[in-house]
C-alpha positions as CSV (number, residue, x, y, z in Angstrom):
1,M,137.1,102.3,101.9
2,V,133.4,103.3,102.2
3,N,132.6,107.3,102.3
4,D,130.3,108.1,105.1
5,M,128.1,110.8,103.4
6,S,126.3,113.2,105.2
7,N,122.6,111.8,105.3
8,N,119.3,113.8,105.5
9,T,117.2,111.2,103.4
10,Q,114.2,110.0,104.9
11,E,113.1,106.5,105.5
12,I,110.0,106.4,103.4
13,D,107.1,104.0,103.1
14,S,104.9,104.9,99.9
15,E,102.1,103.4,97.9
16,A,100.0,104.2,94.3
17,P,97.0,102.7,93.7
18,G,95.5,100.4,90.6
19,K,93.2,101.6,88.1
20,L,89.9,101.0,86.4
21,L,89.3,102.9,83.0
22,L,85.4,103.2,83.3
23,F,84.8,105.7,80.7
24,G,86.8,105.8,77.7
25,P,89.8,105.1,76.6
26,Y,89.3,105.6,72.4
27,P,88.2,109.2,72.7
28,L,92.0,109.8,74.0
29,L,93.3,108.8,70.5
30,Q,92.7,112.0,69.2
31,R,95.2,113.9,71.6
32,E,92.9,116.9,72.1
33,K,91.7,118.5,75.2
34,S,88.0,118.4,74.5
35,Y,88.4,114.5,74.6
36,R,88.3,112.8,77.9
37,C,87.8,109.7,79.9
38,Y,86.9,108.7,83.6
39,V,89.4,106.6,85.5
40,V,88.7,105.0,89.0
41,P,91.6,103.8,91.5
42,L,91.3,100.7,93.0
43,D,92.0,99.6,96.6
44,C,95.1,97.7,95.6
45,F,98.3,99.0,96.0
46,V,102.0,98.7,95.1
47,H,104.2,99.8,98.0
48,V,107.5,101.2,98.1
49,H,109.8,100.8,101.2
50,I,113.0,103.2,101.0
51,T,115.8,102.9,103.6
52,P,119.0,105.3,103.4
53,R,122.2,104.3,103.1
54,K,125.5,106.4,103.8
55,D,127.2,105.6,100.8
56,N,126.3,106.0,97.1
57,V,125.4,102.3,96.6
58,V,121.6,101.4,95.3
59,K,119.9,98.0,96.0
60,I,116.7,97.6,94.3
61,N,114.7,94.6,95.4
62,A,111.1,93.1,93.8
63,P,110.8,89.5,96.2
64,Q,107.8,88.8,94.3
65,F,109.5,88.6,91.2
66,E,112.6,87.5,92.4
67,A,114.3,90.3,90.9
68,Y,117.2,92.4,92.2
69,A,119.5,94.9,91.3
70,E,122.4,97.3,92.6
71,G,124.4,99.7,91.6
72,T,125.6,103.3,92.4
73,V,124.8,106.8,91.8
74,D,126.7,109.7,91.0
75,T,126.3,111.8,93.9
76,S,127.0,115.4,91.5
77,T,123.9,114.8,88.6
78,G,121.8,111.9,90.1
79,N,122.2,109.2,87.5
80,V,122.1,106.0,88.5
81,F,124.2,102.9,87.1
82,V,122.3,99.6,88.2
83,S,123.1,96.1,86.8
84,G,119.6,94.0,87.3
85,P,117.3,91.9,85.1
86,E,115.0,94.1,82.6
87,S,112.2,93.5,84.8
88,L,113.3,96.1,86.9
89,N,113.9,98.8,84.3
90,L,110.8,101.0,85.0
91,V,111.9,101.2,88.7
92,T,115.3,101.8,87.3
93,T,114.4,104.5,85.1
94,A,111.8,105.9,87.5
95,I,115.0,106.2,90.1
96,D,117.3,107.8,87.7
97,L,114.9,110.5,86.3
98,S,113.7,111.4,90.1
99,L,117.1,111.6,91.5
100,T,118.6,114.2,88.3
101,Y,115.4,116.2,89.5
102,V,116.3,116.5,92.9
103,K,119.6,117.3,92.3
104,A,118.7,119.9,89.8
105,L,117.0,121.2,92.6
106,G,120.3,121.8,94.5
107,R,119.6,119.1,97.1
108,D,122.2,116.6,98.4
109,I,121.6,112.7,97.9
110,N,123.2,109.5,98.7
111,G,122.8,105.9,97.9
112,F,119.5,103.9,99.6
113,E,117.8,100.3,99.4
114,I,114.5,100.4,97.8
115,T,111.9,97.4,98.0
116,T,108.7,96.8,96.2
117,R,105.6,94.7,96.9
118,N,102.4,94.6,94.9
119,D,99.2,93.7,96.2
120,D,97.8,90.4,95.3
121,A,94.9,91.6,92.9
122,F,97.8,92.4,90.6
123,V,99.7,89.1,90.6
124,Y,98.5,87.3,87.2
125,R,95.6,84.6,87.9
126,I,96.9,80.8,86.8
127,K,94.0,78.3,86.1
128,N,96.3,75.5,86.2
129,P,99.6,76.3,88.0
130,G,101.2,73.2,86.1
131,D,100.8,74.8,82.8
132,K,103.3,77.9,82.5
133,K,101.2,79.2,79.3
134,A,98.1,80.1,81.3
135,F,98.2,83.0,82.3
136,S,95.6,86.4,82.9
137,K,96.8,89.6,83.3
138,S,94.6,91.9,85.7
139,G,94.9,95.0,83.7
140,L,94.8,97.3,86.9
141,G,97.8,99.0,86.1
142,S,100.3,97.6,88.7
143,S,103.3,99.1,86.1
144,S,101.9,102.8,86.5
145,A,101.5,102.3,90.1
146,A,105.2,100.8,90.3
147,I,106.3,103.8,88.6
148,V,104.3,106.1,90.8
149,A,105.0,105.0,94.1
150,T,108.9,104.7,93.2
151,V,109.2,108.5,91.8
152,G,106.8,109.8,95.0
153,G,109.2,107.9,97.4
154,I,112.4,109.3,96.0
155,L,111.1,112.8,95.8
156,T,109.6,112.6,99.7
157,A,113.0,110.8,101.0
158,F,115.1,113.6,99.6
159,G,112.9,116.4,100.4
160,A,111.3,117.6,97.2
161,D,107.7,118.8,97.0
162,V,105.6,115.8,94.8
163,K,102.9,118.7,94.1
164,E,105.1,121.3,92.9
165,N,104.8,122.0,89.2
166,D,103.1,118.6,89.0
167,C,106.2,117.0,89.0
168,L,105.3,113.3,90.2
169,Y,102.7,113.1,87.3
170,K,105.3,114.8,85.2
171,L,108.3,112.4,86.2
172,S,106.3,109.5,86.3
173,Q,104.9,110.1,82.7
174,L,108.3,110.8,81.7
175,T,109.8,107.3,83.2
176,Y,107.3,105.8,80.6
177,V,108.2,107.6,77.7
178,R,111.8,107.0,78.3
179,T,111.7,103.3,78.7
180,T,109.0,102.6,76.5
181,G,109.8,105.0,73.6
182,K,106.1,105.9,73.6
183,A,104.4,109.4,73.9
184,G,101.6,107.2,76.0
185,Y,98.3,108.4,77.0
186,G,99.0,109.1,81.0
187,F,95.4,108.2,82.3
188,D,96.5,105.3,84.4
189,I,99.6,107.2,85.9
190,A,97.5,110.2,86.6
191,T,94.8,108.2,88.6
192,A,97.7,106.5,90.6
193,V,98.8,110.2,91.5
194,F,96.0,112.1,91.6
195,G,92.9,109.2,92.6
196,P,89.5,109.1,90.5
197,I,89.6,112.0,87.8
198,Q,88.4,112.8,84.7
199,Y,91.2,113.3,82.3
200,S,92.3,114.6,79.1
201,L,95.4,113.8,77.0
202,Y,98.4,116.1,76.6
203,P,99.7,116.6,73.0
204,A,102.3,114.1,72.0
205,E,104.8,116.9,71.5
206,S,104.6,117.8,75.1
207,V,106.8,114.6,75.8
208,E,108.1,112.8,72.5
209,N,111.0,115.1,72.0
210,F,112.3,114.6,75.7
211,P,116.0,113.1,75.5
212,R,116.8,109.7,76.4
213,N,120.4,110.8,77.6
214,C,118.9,114.1,79.8
215,S,120.7,116.5,81.8
216,G,119.2,118.0,85.2
217,R,118.7,121.3,83.4
218,D,116.3,118.7,80.6
219,V,114.2,117.4,83.5
220,L,113.7,120.5,85.1
221,A,112.5,122.5,82.1
222,A,110.1,119.4,81.1
223,V,108.8,119.5,84.7
224,K,108.1,122.9,84.6
225,K,106.7,123.5,81.4
226,D,102.9,123.2,80.7
227,W,102.2,120.2,79.0
228,G,98.1,120.7,78.4
229,Y,96.6,118.1,79.6
230,S,93.4,118.5,82.2
231,V,92.7,116.6,85.5
232,E,89.6,117.1,87.3
233,P,88.4,115.1,90.5
234,L,86.0,113.4,90.2
235,P,85.0,110.8,93.1
236,F,83.4,107.8,92.1
237,P,79.6,107.8,93.8
238,T,78.8,106.2,97.0
239,S,75.6,104.9,96.0
240,F,77.3,102.4,93.7
241,K,78.8,99.5,94.1
242,L,81.5,98.0,91.7
243,I,81.8,94.3,90.8
244,L,85.0,93.5,88.9
245,A,86.1,90.3,87.4
246,N,89.3,89.1,85.3
247,F,88.8,86.5,82.8
248,I,91.0,83.8,83.6
249,N,93.7,82.7,81.1
250,E,93.1,85.2,78.6
251,A,94.5,89.1,78.1
252,T,93.9,91.9,75.7
253,I,97.3,93.0,73.9
254,T,96.1,97.0,73.9
255,D,98.8,97.9,71.7
256,S,97.3,95.8,68.8
257,F,93.6,96.7,69.4
258,V,94.9,100.7,69.4
259,K,97.1,99.7,66.1
260,K,93.9,98.3,64.1
261,V,91.6,101.2,65.4
262,N,94.0,103.6,63.9
263,E,94.3,101.9,61.0
264,F,90.9,102.3,60.5
265,K,90.9,105.8,61.2
266,K,93.8,106.5,58.5
267,T,91.6,104.4,55.9
268,Y,88.1,106.1,56.5
269,P,89.3,109.6,58.5
270,T,85.6,110.8,58.1
271,E,83.6,107.6,59.4
272,Y,85.8,107.3,62.0
273,N,85.8,111.0,63.3
274,H,81.9,110.8,63.0
275,L,81.9,107.7,65.6
276,I,84.5,108.9,67.8
277,N,82.7,112.2,68.3
278,K,79.6,110.4,69.3
279,I,81.7,108.0,71.8
280,N,82.9,111.1,73.2
281,S,80.0,112.8,73.3
282,A,78.6,110.1,75.5
283,V,81.5,110.0,77.8
284,I,81.2,113.9,78.6
285,L,77.4,113.1,79.2
286,E,78.3,110.2,81.7
287,I,80.7,112.5,83.3
288,Y,78.1,115.1,83.6
289,Y,75.6,112.8,85.2
290,L,78.4,111.6,88.0
291,K,78.7,115.0,88.9
292,K,74.9,115.3,89.2
293,I,74.8,112.1,91.5
294,N,77.5,113.0,93.5
295,A,75.7,116.7,94.0
296,G,72.8,114.6,95.5
297,D,71.0,114.3,92.5
298,R,69.9,110.8,92.7
299,T,66.4,111.0,90.5
300,A,65.1,108.4,88.5
301,H,65.7,110.8,85.3
302,T,69.3,111.3,86.3
303,L,69.9,107.5,86.9
304,D,68.3,106.5,83.6
305,A,70.3,109.5,82.0
306,L,73.3,108.1,83.1
307,R,72.7,104.5,82.1
308,S,71.7,105.6,78.9
309,A,74.9,107.5,78.2
310,F,76.7,104.6,79.4
311,N,75.1,101.9,77.3
312,E,75.4,104.4,74.5
313,E,79.1,104.8,74.7
314,R,79.2,100.8,75.0
315,A,77.5,100.2,72.2
316,L,79.2,102.8,69.5
317,T,82.6,101.3,71.0
318,K,81.6,97.9,70.2
319,T,80.9,99.2,66.7
320,L,84.1,100.8,66.6
321,G,85.5,97.6,67.3
322,E,83.8,95.8,64.9
323,K,84.7,98.2,62.0
324,S,88.6,98.0,62.8
325,G,88.4,94.4,62.8
326,V,88.9,93.8,66.9
327,E,87.0,92.1,69.1
328,I,86.1,95.0,71.7
329,E,83.3,93.3,72.6
330,S,82.8,89.4,71.9
331,A,79.7,88.2,71.4
332,D,80.4,86.0,74.6
333,S,80.8,89.3,76.0
334,T,77.8,90.7,75.2
335,A,76.2,87.6,76.8
336,L,77.3,87.9,80.2
337,I,76.9,91.7,80.4
338,N,73.3,91.2,79.6
339,E,72.9,88.3,81.8
340,A,73.9,90.7,84.7
341,C,72.2,93.3,83.7
342,R,69.1,91.0,83.6
343,I,69.8,90.1,87.3
344,G,69.6,94.0,88.5
345,A,72.9,95.7,87.2
346,F,72.7,99.2,86.5
347,A,75.0,98.6,84.1
348,A,78.1,96.4,82.7
349,K,80.7,96.5,80.5
350,L,84.5,95.7,79.6
351,P,86.7,98.5,80.9
352,G,89.7,99.9,79.3
353,A,90.3,99.3,75.9
354,G,87.8,96.2,76.0
355,G,88.3,92.5,74.7
356,R,89.4,90.0,77.4
357,D,91.3,91.5,80.8
358,S,88.0,92.3,82.7
359,I,84.4,93.1,83.0
360,V,82.9,95.6,85.4
361,A,79.3,95.9,86.7
362,L,77.7,98.8,88.4
363,S,74.9,98.1,91.2
364,D,73.0,98.9,94.1
365,S,73.2,97.4,97.6
366,E,70.4,94.9,97.1
367,H,71.8,93.2,93.9
368,E,75.5,93.6,93.9
369,N,75.6,90.0,96.2
370,G,73.4,88.3,93.3
371,I,76.0,89.5,90.4
372,R,78.9,88.3,92.7
373,K,77.8,85.1,92.7
374,L,76.5,84.8,88.8
375,W,80.5,85.7,87.9
376,R,81.6,83.4,90.7
377,G,79.7,80.6,88.8
378,K,81.3,81.0,85.7
379,P,84.6,79.1,85.0
380,N,86.2,81.9,82.7
381,L,86.1,84.5,85.5
382,D,87.8,85.2,88.9
383,V,85.9,88.1,90.8
384,L,87.9,90.4,92.4
385,E,87.2,91.5,96.0
386,L,88.4,95.5,95.1
387,K,86.9,98.5,95.8
388,P,87.1,102.0,94.1
389,G,89.3,104.2,95.7
390,S,89.1,107.5,96.8
391,T,92.8,108.8,96.6
392,G,95.8,108.2,94.7
393,F,99.3,108.4,95.8
394,S,100.4,108.5,99.3
395,V,103.6,108.7,101.5
396,K,104.6,108.7,105.0
397,K,107.8,108.9,106.8
398,V,108.4,106.0,108.5
399,N,107.6,106.4,112.6
400,E,105.2,109.1,111.8
401,A,101.5,108.4,111.5
402,N,100.1,110.6,109.1
403,R,100.0,109.8,105.4
404,I,100.6,112.6,102.9
405,H,98.2,112.6,100.0
406,V,98.5,114.5,96.3
């Protein structure tokens, strides 16, 4: 016999965007507030739909990945007990932490069904569908978007304020920490929450002692404390067009890049610090000139200064890779970048950690189509029809027209 619980849960549609890390990220390895990056959301989303139930059953469905899980929630604690595939671990952990937090706020909880859906841009690109080993990850942050859309959807469904104490960001980051055992860097989750931002990282100790088997009191305390990160809104200038392409059948293993860079840091600390400080100085200049452009200053001087800082950061980051023994920017990639710039790109680079995930160019309207045509003619590139976004997470109650943004 199923217990018929009182049910004030809302049926919810939530979504969170992918990301493009445009400036950075290697200064973030310092884990200090003066080291920054700039991240832009993209108009591709992970969508979550939550339907309430009148019992304590929890059902999770990700039909694109043929993944399904089912279990129950302890309505006295918020803890979730679910049996399902490993591919749903992030979503399951997001649900568990969110419900534990909601219960710690003193709210009633009950079962529900949750379904996730990724926009096509997140899907791995297969050059030859018959070759299961041929793949290319998009590198657009689908995992982070899935965490944020899930956490934000659960909080809203049970009446919690996603903005209070930055709980949406913190619970999403704690989901990553708890699932992976790593402190993480947080820029991808921050962008999925807040939209286009300049960001500086929290110290590792802000999250690394968070208990795996946490109580509601633990979660509430973690959300209420000051982590020490910095988030400042910084829209992508409307005067620029963004052209983004994936490398087909290639992927960057970011952890291996970071490991090599950290080895260089440990072996040659003075040389590393000098180089990373110069990279960070270039990032700060890029952010400064973006702000000037957003304020209406599109003079040749400002544009030239932004381009100079952009190219300086790119060149220094390439040097960091060479000294660390990783191809942050290979010779072939340099040729692609230079070719795009020769036909009118304002600037181009390998975003994020570099390597062979993707390539991005900034352009004006006059040269945008030429760059797209150039890259579409490359057999190893897949040009994505994506634009920079202006917002992060949003949610709406089903049957209501207005979406709520953070």
